C-alpha positions in Angstrom: 11.1 -14.1 13.2 14.4 -12.3 13.2 16.8 -12.0 16.2 15.1 -10.8 19.3 11.6 -11.9 18.1 11.5 -9.0 15.6 8.9 -9.7 12.9 10.2 -9.8 9.3 7.8 -8.4 6.6 8.0 -8.5 2.9 7.1 -5.3 1.1 4.6 -5.0 -1.7 4.4 -1.5 -3.1 2.4 -0.1 -6.0 2.4 3.6 -7.0 1.3 6.1 -9.5 -0.9 5.2 -12.5 1.1 2.1 -13.4 0.6 0.7 -9.9 -3.1 1.5 -10.0 -3.4 -0.3 -13.3 -1.5 -3.3 -11.9 -3.8 -3.4 -8.9 -6.9 -3.3 -11.1 -5.6 -6.3 -13.0 -4.6 -8.3 -10.0 -7.8 -7.6 -8.2 -10.2 -7.8 -11.2 -12.2 -10.7 -9.7 -12.7 -12.3 -6.4 -10.9 -15.4 -7.7 -7.8 -13.4 -8.9 -7.6 -11.5 -5.6 -7.7 -14.8 -3.7 -5.1 -16.3 -6.0 -2.7 -13.4 -5.5 -3.2 -13.5 -1.7 -2.3 -17.2 -1.9 0.8 -16.4 -3.9 1.9 -13.8 -1.3 1.3 -16.2 1.5 3.4 -18.9 -0.3 6.2 -16.4 -0.9 6.1 -15.3 2.7 6.4 -18.9 3.9 9.2 -19.7 1.4 11.2 -16.6 2.2 10.6 -16.8 6.0 8.6 -13.6 6.2 6.0 -13.2 9.0 3.7 -11.2 6.7 3.6 -8.4 4.2 3.6 -4.6 4.4 1.3 -3.6 1.6 1.6 0.0 0.4 -0.7 1.6 -2.2 0.7 5.0 -3.3 -2.3 6.2 -5.3 -5.8 7.4 -4.6 -8.2 4.4 -4.0 -11.9 4.8 -4.9 -14.9 2.6 -5.4 -14.5 -1.0 -6.5 -10.7 -1.0 -6.3 -11.0 -0.2 -2.6 -13.4 -3.1 -2.1 -11.0 -5.4 -4.1 -8.0 -4.3 -1.9 -10.0 -5.0 1.2 -10.8 -8.4 -0.2 -7.2 -9.4 -0.9 -6.2 -8.2 2.6 -9.0 -10.4 4.0 -7.9 -13.5 2.0 -4.2 -12.9 3.1 -5.2 -12.7 6.8 -7.4 -15.8 6.5 -4.5 -17.8 5.0 -2.1 -16.5 7.6 -4.4 -17.4 10.4 -5.0 -20.9 8.9 -1.3 -21.5 8.8 -0.8 -20.4 12.4 -3.7 -22.6 13.5 -2.2 -25.6 11.8 1.2 -24.9 13.5 -0.5 -24.8 16.9 -2.2 -28.2 16.3 1.1 -30.0 15.5 
């Protein structure tokens, strides 16, 4: 949190054909999607972010769309698990 309880978000942006190719590589398998979600969660915790603003500036179709939803799911799952642990301390 920032001053006045304002949330602080990191920004992850991919765009154009290069960004699409990067996303295909990062999200090639369920395991790699989960690994990158974990890395984003670790970075957010280390840098004091409350989460991530993820922006895809290219057309999303088919399996890439499913993979993107999967990484969002994993990231939310990790964030909720961290918040749950904090509440139980």
